[in-house]
C-alpha positions in Angstrom: 15.8 -2.0 44.2 14.8 -2.6 40.5 12.9 -5.9 41.0 10.9 -3.9 43.8 9.8 -1.5 41.0 9.2 -4.0 38.4 7.2 -6.2 41.1 5.0 -3.1 42.0 4.4 -2.1 38.8 3.0 -5.5 37.9 1.0 -5.3 40.7 -0.5 -2.1 40.0 -1.3 -3.6 36.2 -3.2 -6.3 37.6 -5.2 -4.4 40.3 -6.0 -2.3 37.3 -7.1 -5.0 35.1 -10.9 -5.8 34.8 -12.2 -8.8 36.9 -13.1 -10.6 33.9 -9.2 -10.6 32.2 -8.2 -11.7 35.4 -9.7 -14.9 35.8 -9.6 -15.3 32.2 -6.2 -14.3 30.8 -6.7 -15.6 27.3 -9.7 -13.4 26.9 -7.7 -9.8 28.7 -5.3 -10.9 25.9 -7.4 -10.9 23.5 -8.8 -7.8 23.9 -5.4 -6.1 24.0 -4.8 -7.7 21.0 -8.1 -5.9 19.6 -7.4 -2.6 21.1 -4.0 -2.6 19.3 -5.3 -4.0 15.7 -7.8 -1.0 16.0 -5.2 1.6 17.1 -3.1 0.8 14.1 -5.9 0.7 12.2 -6.4 4.2 13.1 -3.1 5.2 12.5 -2.7 4.0 9.0 -6.4 5.4 8.0 -6.0 8.8 9.3 -2.4 9.6 8.5 -3.4 8.7 4.7 -6.7 9.6 4.6 -5.6 13.5 4.1 -3.4 12.4 1.3 -6.3 11.1 -0.3 -8.6 13.8 0.1 -5.7 16.5 -1.3 -5.5 14.1 -4.7 -9.7 14.1 -4.9 -9.3 17.8 -4.0 -7.1 18.4 -6.7 -9.1 19.9 -9.5 -10.9 22.5 -6.9 -7.6 23.7 -5.2 -5.8 25.1 -8.1 -6.7 27.1 -11.0 -8.0 25.5 -14.4 -4.4 26.7 -16.5 -2.2 25.3 -13.3 -1.4 21.4 -13.9 -3.2 19.4 -11.9 0.6 16.9 -11.3 1.6 19.7 -9.5 -0.6 18.8 -6.5 0.5 14.9 -6.8 4.0 16.3 -6.5 3.7 18.7 -3.7 1.5 15.8 -1.9 4.0 13.3 -2.4 7.7 14.7 -2.7 7.7 15.9 0.9 6.5 12.6 2.2 9.3 10.7 0.4 12.1 13.3 1.8 10.7 12.4 5.2 11.0 8.4 4.7 14.6 9.0 2.9 16.1 11.4 5.3 14.5 11.3 8.8 16.2 8.1 9.9 19.7 9.5 9.0 19.3 12.5 10.7 17.5 10.9 13.8 19.8 11.5 16.8 19.1 9.1 20.0 16.0 7.8 21.1 12.7 8.1 19.6 10.0 10.0 21.5 6.7 8.4 20.2 4.3 10.7 22.5 6.3 13.8 21.5 6.6 12.9 17.6 3.2 12.2 17.0 1.3 15.2 18.9 3.9 17.0 16.5 3.1 15.1 13.4 -0.7 15.8 14.1 0.1 19.6 14.8 1.7 19.9 11.4 -0.9 18.5 9.6 -3.3 20.8 11.0 -1.5 23.1 10.3 -1.2 22.5 6.6 -5.1 22.0 6.0 -5.6 24.6 8.0 -3.4 26.8 5.8 -4.9 25.2 2.5 -8.6 26.2 3.5 -7.2 29.9 4.7 -6.1 31.1 1.6 -6.3 31.2 -2.2 -3.1 31.8 -3.6 -1.5 29.1 -5.1 1.8 29.7 -2.8 0.2 29.4 0.3 -2.1 26.4 -1.0 0.8 24.1 -2.1 3.1 24.9 0.9 -0.1 23.6 3.3 0.2 20.7 1.1 3.3 20.0 1.8 3.5 20.5 5.1 0.6 18.0 5.5 2.4 15.5 3.1 5.7 15.6 5.5 3.9 15.4 8.4 2.2 12.0 7.2 5.8 10.7 5.7 7.0 11.0 8.8 3.7 9.6 10.7 3.5 6.7 8.5 7.5 6.1 9.2 7.2 6.5 13.2 4.2 4.0 13.2 6.6 0.8 11.2 8.9 2.0 14.2 6.7 2.2 17.2 5.2 -1.4 15.8 8.6 -3.1 16.6 8.5 -2.6 20.3 5.8 -5.0 20.4 6.7 -8.6 21.1 6.1 -11.6 20.1 7.3 -11.1 16.9 3.4 -12.0 15.9 2.6 -9.2 18.0 4.5 -7.1 16.0 3.2 -8.3 12.8 -0.3 -8.3 13.9 0.0 -4.3 14.2 1.7 -4.2 10.9 -1.0 -6.1 9.1 -4.2 -3.7 10.6 -1.8 -0.4 9.9 -1.7 -1.8 6.3 -5.2 -2.5 6.1 -5.9 1.0 7.8 -3.7 3.0 4.8 -5.8 0.8 2.3 -9.2 1.7 3.8 -7.8 5.8 3.6 -8.6 5.7 0.3 -12.0 4.5 0.3 -12.9 7.1 3.4 -11.0 9.7 1.9 -12.1 9.6 -1.2 -16.3 9.2 0.1 -15.5 12.1 2.7 -14.0 14.9 -0.4 -17.4 13.9 -2.2 -19.3 14.9 0.9 -17.6 18.0 2.0 -17.2 19.3 -1.7 -20.3 20.7 -1.8 -19.6 22.8 1.6 -16.9 24.4 -0.7 -12.9 24.3 0.0 -12.4 26.5 3.0 -15.1 24.5 4.5 -14.5 20.9 3.3 -11.1 21.6 3.8 -11.5 22.9 7.3 -13.3 20.1 8.3 -11.2 17.6 7.3 -8.4 19.2 9.1 -10.1 17.9 12.8 -8.8 14.1 11.8 -4.7 14.2 12.9 -6.1 14.7 16.3 -7.3 11.1 16.2 -3.6 10.1 15.8 -2.5 11.4 19.5 -5.8 10.7 21.1 -5.6 6.9 19.9 -1.8 7.0 21.0 -2.8 7.8 24.6 -6.3 6.7 24.9 -6.0 3.4 23.1 -2.9 1.6 22.3 -2.0 -0.6 24.6 2.1 -0.3 25.8 4.7 -2.3 24.8 5.0 -4.3 28.5 1.4 -5.6 28.5 2.6 -8.3 26.1 5.6 -9.2 27.8 3.9 -11.7 30.1 0.9 -11.9 28.8 -0.7 -15.5 27.7 -1.5 -14.5 24.3 -4.3 -16.2 22.2 -2.9 -17.6 18.3 -3.2 -14.1 16.1 -3.3 -13.7 12.6 0.4 -14.2 11.9 2.1 -17.2 13.9 5.7 -16.5 14.8 6.8 -19.1 12.5 5.8 -16.4 9.2 6.6 -13.5 10.5 10.4 -12.2 10.8 12.1 -12.9 14.0 14.0 -11.1 16.0 17.0 -8.6 14.3 20.1 -10.0 13.3 23.4 -8.3 12.6 24.0 -7.9 9.3 27.4 -9.5 7.7 29.6 -6.8 7.4 33.6 -6.6 8.6 35.2 -6.5 11.7 36.5 -2.7 10.8 32.9 -1.5 10.3 31.1 -3.4 12.8 29.7 -0.8 15.7 30.6 -1.1 19.3 27.6 -2.3 21.3 26.5 -1.1 24.3 26.9 -4.4 27.3 23.4 -6.0 27.4 21.0 -4.9 30.5 18.6 -7.1 32.1 14.8 -6.0 31.7 12.6 -6.1 34.0 11.0 -9.4 33.0 14.2 -10.9 33.4 14.9 -11.3 29.4 18.2 -9.4 28.0 18.4 -6.4 26.2 20.8 -4.9 24.2 21.4 -0.8 25.2 21.2 1.9 22.4 23.6 2.3 20.2 24.8 5.4 18.2 25.0 4.6 14.6 26.5 7.3 12.6 25.2 8.5 9.1 27.9 5.5 7.9 26.7 3.2 9.9 23.1 3.4 8.9 24.0 3.3 5.3 26.6 0.1 5.9 23.0 -1.2 7.2 21.1 -0.6 4.4 23.2 -0.7 1.5 21.9 -4.4 1.4 18.5 -3.7 1.4 18.4 -1.6 -1.5 18.3 -4.4 -4.7 16.0 -7.0 -2.5 13.6 -5.0 -1.2 14.1 -0.7 -2.2 14.4 -1.4 -5.6 11.3 -3.7 -6.5 9.1 -1.2 -4.1 10.3 1.7 -5.7 9.3 0.2 -9.4 5.8 -0.6 -8.1 4.8 2.9 -7.0 6.5 4.1 -10.3 4.6 1.9 -12.2 1.3 2.8 -10.2 1.7 6.8 -10.0 2.5 6.6 -13.6 -0.6 4.6 -14.6 -2.8 6.6 -11.9 -1.2 10.2 -13.1 -0.9 9.7 -16.7 -3.0 6.8 -18.0 -6.4 6.4 -16.2 -7.7 10.0 -17.1 -7.3 8.9 -20.9 -9.0 5.3 -20.4 -12.4 7.4 -22.1 -14.8 5.2 -23.8 -18.4 6.1 -25.0 -21.2 6.4 -22.5 -23.1 3.3 -22.4 -27.1 3.1 -23.2 -29.3 1.6 -20.9 -30.2 -0.4 -23.4 -27.0 -2.5 -24.4 -25.7 -2.3 -21.4 -27.8 -2.2 -18.0 -25.2 -2.5 -15.7 -22.6 -0.2 -16.4 -25.3 2.3 -17.9 -25.8 2.9 -13.7 -22.8 3.4 -13.0 -21.5 5.5 -16.6 -23.9 8.5 -16.5 -20.9 10.8 -18.9 -17.4 10.7 -19.7 -16.3 11.9 -16.5 -17.2 9.2 -14.5 -14.6 6.9 -15.7 -11.7 8.6 -14.4 -13.2 8.7 -10.5 -14.7 4.9 -11.6 -11.0 3.7 -12.5 -9.7 5.5 -8.6 -12.3 3.6 -7.1 -11.6 0.1 -8.2 -7.9 0.9 -7.7 -8.6 1.6 -4.1 -10.7 -0.9 -3.3 -8.5 -3.7 -4.3 -5.3 -2.1 -2.6 -7.5 -1.9 0.3 -8.5 -5.3 -0.3 -4.9 -6.4 -1.2 -4.0 -4.4 2.6 -6.2 -6.4 4.9 -4.8 -10.0 4.0 -2.3 -9.9 6.9 -5.2 -9.0 8.7 -7.3 -12.0 7.1 -4.5 -14.7 8.3 -2.9 -14.8 4.7 1.1 -15.1 4.6 2.5 -12.5 3.6 4.5 -12.6 0.1 7.5 -14.8 0.3 10.8 -12.8 0.0 11.8 -14.8 -3.1 8.6 -13.5 -4.6 9.0 -9.8 -3.8 10.0 -8.4 -7.7 6.7 -9.9 -9.3 4.8 -7.4 -8.2 6.9 -4.9 -9.8 7.2 -7.4 -13.0 2.7 -7.7 -12.9 2.6 -3.7 -12.6 5.4 -3.4 -15.6 2.5 -5.7 -17.4 -0.4 -3.7 -16.3 1.6 -0.4 -17.5 2.4 -1.0 -21.1 -0.9 -3.1 -21.9 -3.1 0.4 -20.2 -0.5 2.6 -22.7 -1.4 0.7 -25.7 -4.7 0.5 -24.5 -5.1 4.7 -24.2 -2.7 4.9 -27.6 -4.0 2.2 -29.8 -7.1 0.7 -28.6 -6.9 -2.4 -28.5 -10.5 -3.3 -29.0 -12.8 -1.6 -31.5 -14.4 1.0 -29.1 -18.2 0.1 -30.8 -20.9 -1.7 -28.8 -19.6 -4.8 -28.0 -15.8 -4.1 -27.9 -16.5 -0.9 -26.1 -17.6 -3.4 -23.1 -14.7 -6.0 -23.5 -12.3 -2.7 -23.4 -14.1 -1.6 -20.7 -13.5 -5.3 -18.7 -9.9 -5.2 -19.5 -9.0 -2.0 -18.1 -11.5 -2.9 -14.9 -9.4 -6.2 -14.1 -5.8 -4.7 -15.1 -6.5 -1.9 -12.7 -8.0 -4.5 -9.9 -4.4 -6.5 -10.7 -2.5 -2.6 -10.3 -4.6 -2.3 -6.8 -3.3 -5.6 -5.8 0.2 -5.2 -6.6 0.7 -1.9 -4.8 -1.1 -3.1 -2.0 1.0 -5.8 -1.7 
């Protein structure tokens, strides 16, 4: 009976495929990979763009006497809670469609609250809602990528998702630059429609995982040899080993492991070996990165360059207030380029070098802190140009390390 259903499903899929895809399977597979890449790029872009818009609008969202760091806290902490807590609270099978629709609805609601109310409490509440939704959405998209096989297809989706998150910095800053003239209510209100792109992409553009099972796939940017292979069990004692359900047959004849209900203790057993190797280096990268962006970059100010001595710099910097937006533009551009490396076919960072970005980020943090506190170069004409070039290069390195 199951074989008849699988055969009927395959016939229906082939009937619905365009003639060009039936006669040229690889051409159809390329189209599927393009749709998959575009879908995950949009997921990363839209999921992160509200975060950037809120940070860009921080000066306009709170009174002048309110510390702007409270916006950054409400924009980051709920997202972190979602990423840390949800995997341990989740029970049963992930219902992706329902969760993504819910995330989009919460994001829209949060931005509406920010736009509709003038009180600080309500605006911070709206920002927290959008932040929690963004964190849960990012977790969901990474989980969704694991449903695609072979591993090169999963890596293809993750690469484009990372590129989308990098592009969100540039797109979000540009959008708020254009919308801020309309005022906070109108600008934030218009940006609240962006999360609706996520469920539309999921239902209308994203290929189902099953279509890649038997597809004759062309080479992707990431071959299977450099993509992590199928998940393997972590070494644990026999007393801790969870009882797995017996394997059942897939429609395509391959073996599939039944769903396993993991307790909080089981999940902690799986996570514990990952803390020092993966989580701690990543924690350090983001800790140093946010310290630079929120605490040091606003203090990296220099005299306004004159057109006669610095014709190029003078076209970019017109007042002291232009320095911080420039540093953010340099940072966001570097992050976008760094997070697009997988999509461009470059191999990922080897596991043995995972602590390297954190070490480099620490060096950048210390150097920029010294430059801000005491000045490594004279702030005069020639020294100011050297200091500007140094900061420009270090913030570019910061963005590259953060994107990796």
